[in-house]
C-alpha positions in Angstrom: -37.3 103.6 89.0 -39.2 100.6 89.4 -37.6 97.8 90.2 -37.2 94.8 87.2 -38.5 91.4 88.5 -36.7 88.4 87.1 -38.4 86.2 84.7 -39.2 82.8 85.6 -37.9 81.8 89.3 -37.9 78.4 88.3 -34.8 79.5 86.9 -32.9 80.7 90.0 -34.3 77.5 92.0 -32.7 75.0 88.7 -29.3 77.4 89.0 -29.3 76.9 92.9 -29.8 73.3 92.2 -26.8 72.7 89.6 -24.4 75.4 92.1 -25.5 72.9 94.9 -24.7 69.1 92.7 -21.4 71.5 91.4 -20.1 71.5 94.8 -22.0 68.2 96.4 -21.6 65.7 93.7 -23.9 62.3 94.1 -26.2 64.2 96.3 -29.9 62.6 97.1 -33.2 64.2 96.6 -33.5 64.5 100.3 -30.1 66.1 100.5 -30.9 68.5 97.8 -34.0 69.1 99.5 -32.1 70.7 102.8 -29.4 72.0 100.2 -31.5 74.2 98.2 -34.3 75.3 100.9 -37.3 74.0 99.0 -39.7 71.4 99.1 -39.4 67.6 97.6 -42.0 68.0 94.9 -40.6 71.7 93.9 -36.8 69.9 93.6 -38.1 66.5 92.1 -39.8 68.4 89.2 -37.0 70.7 88.3 -34.2 67.8 88.7 -36.6 65.3 86.2 -36.8 68.7 83.8 -32.9 68.8 84.6 -32.6 65.3 83.7 -34.7 65.4 80.6 -32.3 68.0 79.3 -29.1 66.3 80.5 -28.2 69.0 82.6 -28.4 66.2 85.8 -27.8 62.5 86.0 -29.7 60.4 87.9 -27.7 57.6 89.2 -29.2 54.0 89.6 -28.5 54.5 93.4 -30.8 57.1 93.3 -28.2 59.8 93.4 -27.8 62.7 91.3 -24.7 64.7 90.0 -24.4 67.3 87.0 -25.0 65.8 83.0 -22.8 65.2 80.6 -24.6 68.3 78.9 -23.2 70.8 81.3 -19.7 69.1 81.4 -19.3 69.7 77.7 -20.1 73.2 77.7 -17.4 73.5 80.3 -14.5 71.8 78.3 -15.5 73.4 75.0 -14.8 76.4 77.2 -12.0 75.7 78.6 -11.0 74.7 74.8 -11.6 77.9 73.5 -9.6 79.6 76.3 -6.8 77.3 75.9 -6.6 78.0 72.0 -6.7 82.0 72.7 -4.3 81.6 75.5 -2.1 79.6 73.2 -2.1 81.3 69.9 -2.1 84.8 71.8 1.9 85.2 71.2 1.8 83.9 67.9 -0.8 86.0 66.7 0.6 89.4 68.1 4.2 88.4 66.3 2.4 88.1 63.2 0.6 91.8 64.3 3.9 93.4 64.9 5.2 92.4 61.5 1.7 93.1 59.8 0.3 96.4 61.6 -2.9 95.5 60.7 -6.7 93.5 62.8 -5.5 90.2 63.8 -8.8 87.8 64.6 -8.7 84.6 65.8 -12.5 82.2 65.2 -13.7 78.6 65.5 -16.1 76.8 63.4 -19.7 76.8 65.7 -23.1 75.9 63.9 -21.1 76.2 60.5 -19.8 80.1 61.1 -17.2 81.5 62.4 -17.3 82.5 66.0 -14.7 85.2 66.6 -13.0 84.0 69.8 -10.3 87.1 69.9 -9.1 90.3 68.5 -6.1 92.1 68.4 -5.9 96.0 67.2 -3.3 97.2 64.9 -1.0 99.8 66.9 -0.6 102.7 64.4 -3.4 102.8 62.1 -5.9 105.2 62.0 -8.9 103.2 60.5 -9.8 100.6 62.6 -12.3 97.6 62.0 -15.9 97.1 63.8 -15.2 94.0 64.1 -16.1 92.4 67.6 -15.5 89.0 69.9 -18.8 87.5 69.4 -19.1 88.5 66.2 -20.4 85.6 63.6 -19.4 85.3 59.8 -20.5 82.9 57.2 -18.1 80.3 55.9 -18.7 80.7 52.2 -17.7 84.8 51.8 -15.1 84.8 55.2 -11.5 84.4 54.8 -11.2 82.4 58.1 -14.9 80.9 56.8 -13.4 79.6 53.4 -10.2 78.9 55.3 -12.1 76.1 57.3 -14.0 75.2 54.6 -11.6 74.6 52.8 -10.6 71.1 55.3 -13.8 69.8 55.1 -14.5 66.9 52.7 -15.6 67.1 49.2 -19.0 65.6 50.4 -19.5 68.0 53.5 -19.2 70.8 51.1 -21.7 69.5 48.7 -23.8 69.4 52.0 -22.8 72.6 52.7 -23.8 74.5 50.1 -27.3 72.9 49.7 -28.0 73.7 53.4 -26.4 77.1 54.0 -28.4 80.7 53.3 -26.1 81.8 50.5 -26.8 85.8 50.1 -25.2 88.1 48.6 -23.4 90.5 50.8 -21.8 93.0 48.7 -22.0 93.4 45.1 -18.4 90.9 45.4 -20.1 88.5 47.1 -19.9 84.9 45.2 -22.9 82.9 45.6 -22.9 80.4 42.8 -22.2 77.2 44.4 -19.6 76.2 41.3 -17.1 79.3 41.9 -17.6 78.9 45.5 -16.2 75.2 45.1 -13.5 77.0 42.6 -12.1 79.1 45.2 -12.5 76.0 47.7 -10.1 74.1 45.4 -7.5 77.5 44.8 -7.7 77.4 48.9 -6.8 74.0 49.5 -3.5 74.5 46.7 -2.2 77.9 48.6 -3.2 77.4 52.2 -5.0 80.7 52.6 -7.7 82.2 51.9 -9.1 86.1 50.9 -12.1 87.9 51.6 -12.1 90.7 49.0 -14.8 93.0 49.5 -17.4 90.1 49.8 -18.3 90.5 53.8 -18.1 94.2 53.7 -18.1 97.0 51.7 -14.0 98.2 51.0 -12.6 95.6 53.6 -9.8 92.7 52.8 -9.2 89.7 54.7 -6.7 87.1 54.5 -6.9 84.3 56.5 -5.7 80.5 57.5 -7.3 77.9 59.3 -5.9 76.0 62.1 -5.7 71.9 62.3 -5.0 69.8 65.1 -2.4 66.4 64.5 -5.7 64.3 64.3 -6.9 66.5 61.9 -9.5 68.1 63.8 -10.8 71.6 62.7 -9.8 73.9 65.5 -10.7 77.1 64.1 -8.9 80.1 62.2 -7.0 83.3 61.8 -7.5 86.1 59.6 -5.6 89.8 59.1 -8.6 92.6 58.3 -7.4 95.8 56.6 -9.1 99.0 54.5 -9.1 97.3 50.7 -7.0 101.2 50.1 -4.0 99.7 51.6 -3.8 96.3 49.9 -1.6 95.8 46.9 -0.3 92.7 45.3 3.4 92.8 47.2 1.3 93.4 50.4 -1.0 90.3 49.6 2.3 88.1 49.5 3.8 89.8 52.5 0.6 89.0 54.6 0.5 85.3 52.9 4.0 84.3 53.5 3.9 85.8 56.7 0.0 83.7 57.4 1.4 80.5 56.6 4.3 80.9 58.5 2.3 81.6 61.7 -0.3 78.8 60.6 3.1 76.4 60.8 4.3 78.0 64.1 0.7 77.7 65.8 -0.2 74.1 64.5 3.2 72.6 66.0 2.9 74.3 69.2 -0.9 73.3 69.2 0.2 69.7 68.1 2.9 69.7 71.1 0.6 70.7 73.8 -1.4 68.1 76.0 -4.4 69.5 76.4 -4.8 69.7 72.5 -3.7 66.2 71.8 -7.1 64.4 72.2 -9.3 67.2 70.9 -12.3 65.6 69.6 
């Protein structure tokens, strides 16, 4: 079998420079050249590009260190992991009461990004969703819960810019209908997706908000529609509100979220 060659060897050189700066901040050009075993001209060209895109910062004394863009990515990943770890026991407790699929998501580029998934213990029909999947805001339970935390102006801007298309025959695509439903989510503190993303799938969810009114994410319960009736829906809404209160309390008591921006 022919060995696959990597595309763009300059990326490997850039990675070596970033690795070196991670271990050796405030390094001069010559320090980096020696550390990565490259030529001055090649290293300088790569450094100039990394500075341009914010991955590296050039100091006034002509030394280099990792840039704010990389630090931002690292901080974001830490915040995401913290959110998963912190919410896990509460979502597991919710799942023990409602034996259905539990999802945790965050707002990412005007979509819901799935951070975590807890499978039911005794159900035979399972959800096809995966960690890393995304869902729109206008028709998913977690998305609507997050959208309800937007200001009215932000909602208007979202509806003007979003690609609102019908995923199923049940998807609401009329902006006035969507806004009416968002007002209902604000009133009841839970949001529903009644076969709007996938046929025969029902979801109910809520947002997670920090003590300085920042949107941290959302969570939901998902299941086949045939398992839902009015009594069960009311029970799920009650448990979701309770879980939301518990998670938000511990989030707002946790130092790592105290200054979340």
